N, C-alpha and C positions, 0 to 999 in steps of 0.2 A: 503493499501499499505506499503510495507517494505521499509527501507531507500535506499537500492540499486536501486529497481524500482523508487523511487521520485528522486535520484540522475541521472538516465539515463533518467528521463523525463524532468528534469530542463537542461541537457546539450541539449537534441535533440530541445528544444524551444528556446535557447540562439541565438540571432541575431549575423550571421558571421561577420557582418560589425561592430558591437560594439567590437568584440574582435579583429579583424585585426589591429587596430591601436594600441592595446596594445602589440600584435608580433612585430608590428614594433617598437615601441618604446624600447622594451625590445633587441631587436637585436642592433639597432642604437646606444644604452647607452654603447653596447659592441663592436662598431666599425665596424658592419655589415653593409651592403646597404640593402634596400627597393628592388633591383633586385635580391640579394641573396635570400632574403625571398621570392619573387615572384618565384624564381628558385626553391626553395624547395617545395612550393605549387604546382607548375606546375608538377614536378617529383610524387608527392604523388596523385594529383588529376586529373592530364590532362588539368588543366585550364590554359591558358596564362594569362599573367598580364592583358590586355583587358577584358577580361571573369571576373576575380577576381576582377576588380573594378566595373564590371557592377553587379555582385552578391553582393558588397557592397554596392552600390547604392539602388538594389532593396530590400536589409535589409531580405534576406533570412534567414532561421532558419539553424543551422546546419545540421538538418533533410534533409531540402530541398537541401542544399549544396552538402551532401554527397550522396544524391538520384541521384543528377545530373552528378557526380563526376565518372570518370572512374579510380579506385583505381590501382595504380601502383602493377603489380604482384609481385614485390620484398618486399611490404609493410610488409607481415609476418616478414621479416627480422629485424625489428625494434622489439628492445627488451629493457628492463630494466625497472628502476622506474621511474615514472612521477605522482607527484601529491598523492603520497602515495600508488600507485598500480603498479603492473607489467604490462606493456601494453599487453604481451602475454597471460595472465591470465584473462584479461577483458571478461567476456562472452556475453555481448550486444554488437552485432557487430558496431553499431553508436557509442556509448560510445567508442568502442576499437579504431575506426577510427580517433575522436576527439583526443585522448589520443596520437596516433600515430603522429598527426600533432603538439601536445603540445611538445612531446619528440623530432620531428625535430627541432622545433624552438628554444627548449631548447640547442640542440646540436649546432645549428647555433650561439646562445648567448655566449656560452661557449668557441667558438673558434675553433671548430673541423672542420678539413679539408672538402672541400665540396664533394670530393668522397667518404670519409667515411659516410657523412650524406645520401648521394644519394645512399649508398648500392652499389657502383660500383668497 
C-alpha cells in the first residue's frame, strides 16, 4: 500500500467523535462558538446539532459519518490549502470531504465571515 492509500485509510477509520472536540477547542480559542461550528457542519453535511451529537456518541468513523451525510451541492466551491494539500485536487472522495470539513473549521477559527464560509 502506498503512502496516499495508507493516509486515506487512516482518515476513513478515524472516529469523528474524537476529532469533533478538537474542532470545538480550535474555534472556541479564537472566539467562535459551538453553535457556529455546528452551523458549518450542518451546511456541509445536512446534520443538525442533535444528529451531530448522536454521531459523536455512537463513535462513528469519518467513513460512516460521510456515508450518512448529504453533502452540500456547493461543497465543490471549497478550495485552498489545508494540511499541506489543495482540497480541490484530492483524488479520494472521502479524504476530500474530510479536508472540506477541516478547511471550513480553519476558516471559522480564522475569523472569516459566516456567509463566506458557507459559500453563500
